[in-house]
C-alpha positions as CSV (number, residue, x, y, z in Angstrom):
1,M,33.4,-169.7,84.1
2,E,30.6,-171.0,82.2
3,P,28.0,-169.5,84.5
4,F,29.6,-166.2,83.8
5,L,29.5,-166.6,79.9
6,A,25.8,-167.4,80.5
7,V,24.9,-164.2,82.3
8,I,26.7,-162.2,79.4
9,V,24.8,-164.0,76.9
10,V,21.4,-163.4,78.8
11,V,22.3,-159.6,79.2
12,L,23.1,-159.3,75.4
13,L,20.0,-160.9,74.4
14,G,18.0,-158.7,76.9
15,V,19.6,-155.5,75.6
16,A,19.0,-156.5,71.9
17,G,15.4,-157.5,72.8
18,Y,14.8,-154.0,74.3
19,L,16.2,-152.2,71.2
20,Y,14.0,-154.3,69.0
21,L,10.9,-153.4,71.1
22,S,11.8,-149.7,71.2
23,R,12.5,-149.5,67.5
24,Q,9.0,-151.4,66.8
25,S,7.1,-148.8,69.1
26,T,8.5,-145.9,67.3
27,A,7.9,-147.0,63.8
28,P,4.0,-146.3,63.6
29,T,4.6,-142.8,64.9
30,D,7.2,-141.9,62.1
31,A,5.1,-143.3,59.6
32,K,2.1,-141.2,60.5
33,R,4.3,-137.9,60.5
34,P,4.9,-136.1,57.2
35,P,8.4,-136.0,56.1
36,N,8.6,-131.9,56.4
37,G,6.9,-131.7,59.9
38,P,3.5,-129.9,60.6
39,T,4.9,-126.5,60.0
40,E,5.4,-127.1,56.3
41,V,1.9,-128.2,55.7
42,A,0.5,-124.9,57.1
43,K,2.6,-122.9,54.7
44,P,1.1,-123.9,51.3
45,S,-2.4,-123.6,52.9
46,K,-2.1,-119.6,53.4
47,P,-1.8,-118.8,49.5
48,V,-4.7,-121.2,48.8
49,A,-6.8,-119.1,51.2
50,K,-5.9,-115.5,49.7
51,K,-6.6,-116.6,46.1
52,P,-10.5,-116.5,46.5
53,V,-10.2,-113.2,48.5
54,K,-8.1,-111.5,45.9
55,H,-10.7,-112.7,43.1
56,H,-13.7,-111.3,45.1
57,H,-11.9,-107.9,45.7
58,A,-11.5,-107.5,41.8
59,H,-14.8,-108.4,41.3
60,H,-16.1,-105.8,43.8
61,H,-14.4,-102.8,42.1
62,A,-15.7,-103.7,38.5
63,P,-18.8,-101.8,38.7
64,H,-16.9,-98.6,39.7
65,S,-14.6,-98.9,36.8
66,D,-17.7,-99.2,34.5
67,A,-19.4,-96.0,36.1
68,A,-16.3,-94.1,35.5
69,K,-16.3,-95.1,31.8
70,A,-20.0,-94.2,31.5
71,K,-19.4,-90.6,32.9
72,Q,-16.8,-90.2,29.9
73,V,-19.4,-91.0,27.2
74,H,-19.8,-88.1,24.9
75,L,-23.2,-86.9,24.5
76,P,-24.5,-85.9,21.2
77,D,-24.5,-82.3,20.5
78,H,-27.9,-80.3,20.3
79,A,-29.7,-80.3,17.0
80,L,-29.6,-76.4,17.0
81,L,-25.8,-76.1,17.7
82,S,-24.6,-73.9,14.9
83,H,-20.9,-73.5,15.5
84,V,-18.2,-74.2,18.3
85,L,-15.5,-71.1,18.5
86,K,-12.1,-72.6,19.4
87,G,-8.7,-70.8,19.6
88,H,-8.3,-69.9,23.4
89,T,-6.1,-71.7,25.6
90,G,-7.7,-70.8,29.1
91,P,-11.3,-70.6,30.4
92,I,-13.6,-68.0,28.7
93,T,-14.4,-65.1,31.1
94,S,-16.9,-63.3,28.8
95,A,-18.6,-63.3,25.5
96,C,-20.8,-60.7,23.6
97,F,-22.1,-60.0,20.0
98,S,-21.8,-56.7,18.5
99,P,-25.1,-54.7,18.0
100,N,-25.2,-55.5,14.4
101,G,-24.1,-59.1,15.1
102,R,-21.1,-59.0,12.7
103,F,-18.6,-59.7,15.5
104,I,-18.4,-61.9,18.3
105,A,-16.0,-60.9,21.2
106,T,-14.7,-63.7,23.6
107,A,-12.3,-62.8,26.6
108,S,-10.3,-65.5,28.1
109,T,-7.8,-65.9,31.0
110,D,-5.2,-66.6,28.3
111,R,-4.8,-62.8,28.2
112,T,-6.5,-62.4,24.8
113,I,-9.6,-61.2,23.5
114,R,-10.7,-62.7,20.0
115,L,-12.9,-60.8,17.7
116,T,-14.4,-63.4,15.2
117,L,-16.1,-62.4,12.2
118,R,-19.7,-64.1,12.2
119,E,-19.9,-64.4,8.5
120,S,-16.6,-66.6,8.6
121,L,-17.9,-69.1,11.1
122,G,-19.0,-71.6,8.4
123,S,-15.6,-71.7,6.8
124,K,-12.8,-74.1,8.0
125,N,-10.6,-71.2,9.2
126,P,-12.9,-68.3,10.6
127,T,-11.6,-64.8,10.4
128,F,-10.7,-63.1,13.7
129,K,-8.8,-60.5,15.3
130,T,-6.6,-61.0,18.5
131,I,-6.3,-58.1,21.1
132,N,-3.5,-59.0,23.6
133,I,-3.7,-57.8,27.2
134,P,0.0,-58.1,28.6
135,Y,0.2,-59.3,32.2
136,D,-3.4,-59.4,32.8
137,Y,-6.7,-60.7,31.4
138,A,-10.3,-59.3,30.9
139,T,-13.1,-60.4,33.1
140,T,-16.0,-58.9,31.2
141,C,-16.2,-57.2,27.8
142,T,-19.2,-55.3,26.1
143,F,-19.8,-53.4,22.8
144,S,-21.2,-49.8,22.4
145,C,-24.5,-49.4,20.9
146,D,-23.2,-48.4,17.6
147,G,-20.6,-51.3,17.4
148,K,-17.6,-49.3,16.9
149,T,-16.0,-49.7,20.5
150,L,-15.2,-52.7,22.6
151,G,-14.9,-52.1,26.3
152,A,-13.2,-54.5,28.7
153,V,-12.3,-54.6,32.4
154,T,-9.2,-56.3,33.4
155,A,-8.8,-58.5,36.4
156,D,-5.6,-57.7,38.5
157,G,-5.1,-54.0,37.2
158,Q,-8.8,-53.2,37.7
159,A,-8.8,-51.0,34.6
160,V,-11.2,-50.2,31.8
161,H,-9.8,-50.7,28.3
162,M,-11.6,-49.3,25.2
163,Y,-10.8,-50.5,21.6
164,S,-11.8,-49.4,18.1
165,K,-11.1,-50.1,14.4
166,F,-12.0,-53.7,14.2
167,K,-11.7,-54.1,10.5
168,A,-7.9,-53.5,10.2
169,K,-6.2,-53.9,13.7
170,P,-7.9,-53.3,17.0
171,E,-6.4,-50.2,18.8
172,L,-6.4,-49.3,22.3
173,T,-8.0,-45.8,22.3
174,H,-8.7,-45.2,26.0
175,T,-7.7,-46.7,29.4
176,F,-8.4,-45.6,33.0
177,P,-8.2,-47.3,36.6
178,I,-11.4,-48.1,38.4
179,H,-9.9,-48.8,41.8
180,E,-13.3,-47.4,43.4
181,H,-14.5,-51.0,42.8
182,P,-12.2,-53.1,45.2
183,Q,-14.0,-56.3,44.6
184,G,-14.0,-55.9,40.6
185,V,-16.8,-55.3,38.3
186,A,-19.8,-57.4,37.6
187,S,-20.8,-55.5,34.4
188,L,-19.4,-52.8,32.0
189,L,-22.0,-50.8,30.2
190,L,-20.9,-48.3,27.4
191,N,-23.7,-45.4,26.9
192,D,-23.1,-43.6,23.9
193,V,-26.0,-41.3,22.4
194,G,-24.7,-39.4,19.3
195,D,-21.0,-38.7,18.6
196,D,-20.4,-36.4,21.8
197,W,-21.9,-38.1,24.5
198,T,-20.4,-41.2,25.7
199,T,-20.2,-42.6,29.3
200,V,-18.9,-45.7,30.8
201,V,-21.0,-47.4,33.5
202,T,-19.4,-50.0,35.8
203,V,-21.7,-52.0,38.2
204,G,-20.1,-53.3,41.4
205,K,-19.5,-57.0,42.2
206,D,-20.8,-59.0,45.3
207,D,-20.8,-56.6,48.3
208,D,-19.9,-53.5,46.4
209,T,-23.3,-52.2,45.2
210,D,-22.1,-49.1,43.6
211,I,-23.0,-48.1,40.1
212,R,-20.4,-45.5,38.8
213,C,-20.5,-43.4,35.6
214,W,-17.3,-42.3,34.1
215,A,-16.0,-40.1,31.1
216,V,-13.9,-41.8,28.6
217,D,-11.0,-40.1,29.9
218,G,-11.4,-41.6,33.4
219,T,-13.1,-38.7,35.2
220,L,-15.9,-40.0,37.8
221,L,-19.1,-38.3,36.7
222,Q,-21.6,-39.8,39.2
223,S,-22.0,-42.7,41.7
224,T,-25.0,-44.2,43.2
225,N,-25.6,-46.9,45.6
226,L,-28.2,-49.7,45.1
227,N,-28.6,-50.1,48.9
228,Q,-28.8,-53.9,48.2
229,L,-26.9,-56.6,49.9
230,Q,-25.0,-58.1,46.7
231,A,-25.2,-56.9,42.9
232,Y,-25.0,-59.8,40.3
233,H,-25.5,-58.2,36.9
234,G,-26.5,-54.8,35.2
235,V,-27.9,-54.4,31.6
236,Q,-29.0,-51.5,29.7
237,S,-31.8,-50.7,27.4
238,K,-31.0,-50.4,23.5
239,D,-31.7,-46.6,23.8
240,N,-29.2,-46.2,26.8
241,R,-31.8,-44.6,28.7
242,F,-32.5,-47.2,31.4
243,I,-30.0,-49.4,33.5
244,A,-31.4,-52.5,35.4
245,V,-29.4,-54.4,38.1
246,A,-30.0,-57.7,39.3
247,S,-29.2,-58.1,43.1
248,F,-29.7,-60.3,46.0
249,T,-33.1,-59.0,46.9
250,P,-36.1,-60.2,44.9
251,E,-36.6,-56.9,43.1
252,V,-34.9,-55.1,40.2
253,K,-33.8,-51.4,40.4
254,V,-34.0,-49.6,37.3
255,Q,-32.3,-46.2,36.8
256,Y,-33.2,-43.5,34.2
257,M,-30.2,-41.8,32.5
258,S,-30.8,-38.4,31.4
259,K,-28.8,-36.3,28.7
260,P,-27.7,-33.3,30.2
261,R,-27.4,-29.9,28.5
262,N,-23.6,-30.1,28.7
263,P,-22.7,-33.2,26.7
264,E,-19.3,-33.4,28.4
265,T,-20.9,-34.0,32.0
266,P,-23.8,-36.5,31.8
267,K,-25.2,-37.3,35.1
268,P,-28.0,-39.9,36.0
269,R,-31.0,-38.8,37.7
270,N,-31.7,-40.1,41.2
271,P,-35.6,-41.5,40.7
272,W,-35.6,-45.4,41.0
273,L,-38.1,-47.8,39.8
274,C,-38.4,-51.1,41.8
275,V,-39.8,-53.8,39.4
276,N,-41.6,-56.5,41.4
277,P,-43.4,-59.4,39.9
278,G,-46.3,-58.1,38.0
279,Y,-46.0,-54.5,39.6
280,I,-43.8,-51.4,38.8
281,H,-43.6,-48.8,41.7
282,S,-42.2,-45.5,41.0
């Protein structure tokens, strides 16, 4: 019996010794390992790496914001700036002075033409008259040489409107369509010599290089082609005898307007003058 108990004691001591040695061997490894494991150490390192990147990104865009602010800086007005006309609610398509300089006509896409009295520009509330164009707007406007008539060309309807009586309330006196200019009108000229001879001259726009003369009732009197690639702008002399048109080519064609014997049917003559730099050829 005693040998059997001795064997049991030896076995128990061996098991206890094995457990003790096993625990001692695993203790140093657990002491070196963080309590939350290696995966928890990598998580706090990620936002630390992002912070300097975000700071550098914001610093990189700072010059762009400064440049945008620099573009918004208001430049000082010119020393010779006299007045600024306000009141329209859309872009200005045309502006012109009356021959005597009393009125300034401004056309806008807001479907109005404003006639401002030049003498009132220095006041707080300038005096002006408004011409309304229903469902359309004027692309160009011009005065007659006596300043009593204002002509305008509409965009959608492609029509000529003529107004008078500016001191009281502007009235529409004549209107007629100009569908012969499919691309619109670059310039509108009012030729009036005396009280009985008045014609309306329209200069085609872009590829339409026709010059057309009309009576105030819309009758087409004469049509002439510039034989140019494009027409840009037309002007007339103060005596209404010459019309010059700027076009694509490096020359200006000048047409002479003659007053016929019958004042009701004025027609332009055909001779042309080609004005080149420093020379005039007939």
